[in-house]
C-alpha positions in Angstrom: 109.0 131.7 126.6 109.2 135.6 126.1 111.7 137.6 127.7 109.0 139.3 130.3 108.2 135.8 131.5 111.6 134.6 132.2 112.2 137.8 134.2 109.4 137.2 136.6 109.9 133.4 136.6 113.4 133.9 137.4 112.8 136.7 139.9 109.9 134.5 141.7 112.2 131.2 142.2 115.0 133.0 143.2 113.2 135.4 145.9 111.5 132.1 147.1 114.9 130.4 147.8 116.5 133.4 149.1 116.9 134.4 152.7 114.4 136.9 153.4 116.9 139.7 154.3 118.2 139.2 150.5 114.8 139.2 149.1 114.5 142.3 147.0 118.4 141.2 145.9 117.2 137.9 144.6 114.2 139.2 142.9 116.7 141.3 140.7 119.3 138.6 140.4 116.9 135.9 139.5 115.6 137.8 136.9 118.8 138.4 135.3 120.1 134.8 136.1 116.8 133.3 134.3 117.3 135.5 131.1 121.1 134.7 130.9 120.8 131.8 128.4 118.9 133.8 125.8 122.5 135.7 125.5 122.9 133.4 122.6 120.7 135.8 120.4 123.6 138.2 120.6 126.3 135.8 119.4 123.8 134.5 116.7 123.2 138.0 115.2 126.9 138.5 115.0 128.2 134.9 114.1 125.6 133.1 112.4 126.3 132.4 108.7 122.7 132.2 107.5 119.1 132.4 108.9 118.5 128.7 109.4 121.8 128.5 111.3 120.3 131.2 113.5 117.2 129.7 114.1 118.7 126.2 114.7 121.3 127.1 116.9 119.0 129.3 119.2 118.1 127.4 122.5 121.3 125.1 122.2 124.7 125.3 124.0 123.3 128.1 126.3 120.1 126.1 127.0 121.6 122.7 127.7 121.2 120.9 131.0 124.6 119.3 130.4 126.1 122.8 130.1 124.2 124.9 132.4 125.4 123.3 135.9 129.0 124.4 134.9 127.7 127.7 134.3 126.1 128.0 137.6 129.1 126.9 139.4 131.3 129.3 137.7 128.7 132.1 138.4 128.4 130.9 142.1 132.3 131.2 142.6 132.4 134.7 140.7 129.7 136.2 142.7 131.1 134.9 146.0 134.5 136.6 145.5 132.6 140.0 144.9 129.2 139.9 146.4 128.9 140.2 150.0 125.0 138.8 150.2 126.4 135.4 148.8 129.2 134.8 151.3 126.8 135.3 153.9 124.6 132.4 152.7 126.6 130.7 149.9 124.9 127.4 150.0 121.6 128.5 149.6 122.6 130.8 147.1 124.2 128.1 145.1 120.9 126.3 144.8 119.2 129.5 143.9 121.6 130.1 141.0 121.2 126.6 139.7 117.5 126.2 139.9 116.8 129.5 138.6 119.1 128.9 135.7 117.8 125.4 134.9 114.3 126.8 134.9 114.9 129.0 131.7 115.5 125.8 129.3 113.0 123.7 131.1 110.0 126.2 130.5 111.3 127.1 126.9 111.2 123.1 126.3 107.4 123.6 127.0 106.8 125.2 123.7 106.7 124.3 120.2 109.8 126.1 118.9 112.1 123.2 120.4 115.1 123.5 123.0 118.2 121.5 122.7 118.3 120.2 126.3 120.7 117.6 125.7 123.1 119.4 123.5 126.2 118.7 122.4 124.4 115.3 121.7 122.5 115.0 118.3 119.0 114.3 119.7 116.2 116.7 118.1 115.2 119.5 120.1 112.6 118.8 122.8 109.3 120.4 122.1 106.5 120.0 124.7 104.2 122.4 122.8 101.8 122.7 125.7 102.4 126.6 126.1 102.3 129.4 123.6 105.6 131.3 123.7 103.5 134.1 125.3 100.8 132.8 127.6 99.3 136.0 130.1 97.7 133.3 132.4 101.0 131.4 133.1 102.9 134.7 133.7 100.3 136.8 135.6 100.5 134.9 138.9 104.5 135.4 138.7 104.1 138.9 138.1 101.7 139.4 141.0 104.1 137.5 143.2 107.1 139.5 142.3 105.5 142.8 143.0 104.1 141.4 146.3 107.5 140.4 147.3 109.0 143.5 146.5 106.7 145.4 148.5 106.3 143.3 151.5 110.5 142.5 151.7 111.3 140.5 154.7 107.8 139.9 155.9 106.3 136.2 155.9 103.5 137.3 153.5 106.1 137.9 150.8 107.3 134.4 150.8 103.6 133.3 150.9 103.0 135.1 147.9 106.0 133.7 146.0 104.8 130.4 146.7 101.6 131.0 145.8 102.6 132.6 142.4 104.8 129.7 141.7 102.3 127.2 142.6 99.6 128.8 140.5 101.9 128.7 137.4 102.7 125.1 138.0 99.2 124.3 138.4 98.7 126.1 134.9 101.3 124.0 133.4 99.5 120.9 134.8 96.1 122.0 133.2 97.9 122.7 129.7 99.4 119.2 129.9 96.1 117.9 130.7 94.7 120.0 127.7 97.2 118.6 125.3 96.3 115.2 126.3 92.5 115.5 126.0 93.3 116.9 122.3 95.8 114.2 121.5 93.2 111.6 122.4 90.4 113.0 120.1 93.2 113.3 117.4 94.4 109.6 117.8 90.5 108.4 117.6 89.7 110.2 114.4 93.2 109.3 112.8 92.5 105.7 113.6 89.1 105.7 111.9 91.0 107.4 108.6 94.1 104.7 108.7 96.4 107.3 109.8 97.1 106.2 113.3 101.2 106.3 112.4 101.2 109.5 110.8 103.7 112.2 112.0 101.8 115.2 113.9 101.8 117.7 116.5 99.1 119.6 118.7 100.3 122.9 120.0 97.8 126.0 121.7 96.9 128.7 119.8 98.4 132.3 120.9 97.8 133.4 124.3 95.6 130.7 125.5 95.2 126.9 126.0 91.5 126.5 125.1 92.1 126.1 121.3 94.5 123.9 120.0 96.0 123.5 116.5 96.9 120.2 115.2 98.8 119.2 112.1 99.3 115.8 110.3 101.6 114.8 107.9 100.4 113.0 104.6 102.3 111.7 101.5 100.8 114.5 99.5 101.4 117.3 102.4 99.7 117.7 105.7 96.0 118.5 107.3 95.6 121.0 109.6 92.4 121.4 112.2 91.8 122.9 115.1 90.1 121.8 118.4 88.4 123.9 121.0 88.1 122.4 124.5 85.1 124.8 125.2 82.9 124.5 121.9 83.9 121.4 119.9 82.2 118.0 120.0 82.5 115.0 117.8 85.4 113.9 115.6 88.3 116.3 114.7 87.7 118.1 111.2 90.8 118.6 109.3 91.7 120.5 106.1 94.0 119.0 103.4 96.9 121.1 102.0 99.3 120.1 99.3 103.2 120.4 99.7 105.7 120.2 96.7 106.8 116.6 97.5 109.3 117.1 94.1 110.8 120.1 95.3 111.1 118.7 98.8 112.9 116.0 97.2 115.0 117.9 95.2 116.6 120.0 98.0 116.5 117.4 100.7 120.4 116.8 100.5 121.4 120.3 101.1 123.0 120.9 104.4 120.6 124.0 105.4 117.6 121.9 104.5 118.8 118.6 106.4 119.5 121.1 109.5 116.0 122.3 109.1 114.4 119.2 108.9 116.0 117.9 112.0 115.1 121.0 114.0 111.5 120.9 113.0 111.1 117.2 113.5 110.3 116.9 109.5 107.1 119.6 110.0 108.0 121.3 106.7 106.0 122.4 104.0 107.8 123.1 100.3 106.3 125.3 97.4 107.6 127.0 94.6 107.4 130.7 94.8 109.0 133.2 91.9 111.4 130.4 91.0 112.6 129.8 94.3 111.8 126.4 96.3 110.7 127.8 100.0 110.5 125.9 103.0 108.1 126.7 105.8 108.1 125.7 109.4 104.5 124.2 110.1 105.0 124.5 113.8 104.8 128.0 114.1 101.8 129.8 112.4 99.1 128.4 110.4 98.1 128.0 106.6 99.1 130.1 105.1 101.0 132.4 107.4 104.1 130.9 109.0 106.8 132.8 111.1 109.7 130.9 109.6 110.0 130.5 105.7 113.4 129.9 103.8 114.3 130.1 100.2 117.0 127.4 99.6 117.1 126.8 95.9 116.6 128.9 92.7 115.8 127.6 89.3 118.4 127.6 86.5 118.4 125.8 83.3 115.4 123.6 84.2 117.2 122.4 87.4 117.4 123.3 91.0 120.5 124.9 92.1 121.3 125.5 96.0 121.4 129.3 97.0 122.4 131.2 99.8 119.5 130.7 102.3 117.3 133.9 102.7 114.5 134.2 105.2 111.2 135.4 103.8 108.9 137.6 105.4 105.5 137.6 104.3 102.6 139.7 105.9 100.6 138.2 109.0 97.2 140.1 109.6 97.0 139.9 113.5 93.9 142.3 113.2 92.0 139.6 111.5 93.5 136.3 112.8 93.2 137.1 116.5 89.5 138.1 116.8 89.0 135.2 114.4 90.6 132.9 116.8 88.7 134.4 120.0 85.6 133.5 118.2 86.8 130.2 117.4 87.4 129.4 121.1 83.9 129.7 121.8 82.1 128.5 118.6 82.4 125.4 116.6 82.1 126.0 112.7 78.6 124.9 111.4 77.0 125.0 114.9 
């Protein structure tokens, strides 16, 4: 999730657990604790050898459910030695730190990017893909709850506001999971009719909402892409077919960076040749033809593909055109 959501999610959880007399301190401490796992951004910016390593190492060690409990214990011991509020209620503050810290990777795992919850195990990243990375309807109850708790301080109404905000955001997560199930059910039926019931695919909400979903299905020649509005659409799912350069993908598949990218993306990659280079796009983030992560991994030399230092490519994404069209697509089915 985005940094702002982490701040208010951490603040709301911590303030709800903390003693009433520590509520304002807990709002600030929770915001910082829940943001702590994203410290890997700094390390990766300094030490990642290439853009693929930067992408695939984010949300790994600092987001692992096998690592963070030990971080919570160390942080608790450190704060107990220097901070009087924690010494007043050590047990309560321990659970506050642990729950607030673990909430970060768990909510990240609800997005499509992927979170390595079980690092250092080699399992592919968890990508629940029920929330877009920024979702105002998930964050808004948390923001309002934190504002109310800050203003009302030790009053009972502050605790009620915090619990209400957390319950509303949790309810929104349940709705998002139900919406995804509805979309997957329609997709399953449509692919079964085409004999593609075993084809790898994913569904994910489009930016800032859970009413319009994007679905990608991998095929031997490339992939298919479609959208499903839970408000406007009826009938079977409609897909558009796109090509991927299967030969180029096969030629670069043995490169370490490509193997790492393929593992991280669960195989949802598109290959194309541009300006004499093999470019791989992560199909999970963006939509055809615009993707957030594109990497040039090989160049042509003497008629052969040769591995090159990985370069991340930035191609323009026209938000001023895309977002209004997405908003209209939520409420209107094409051809209706």
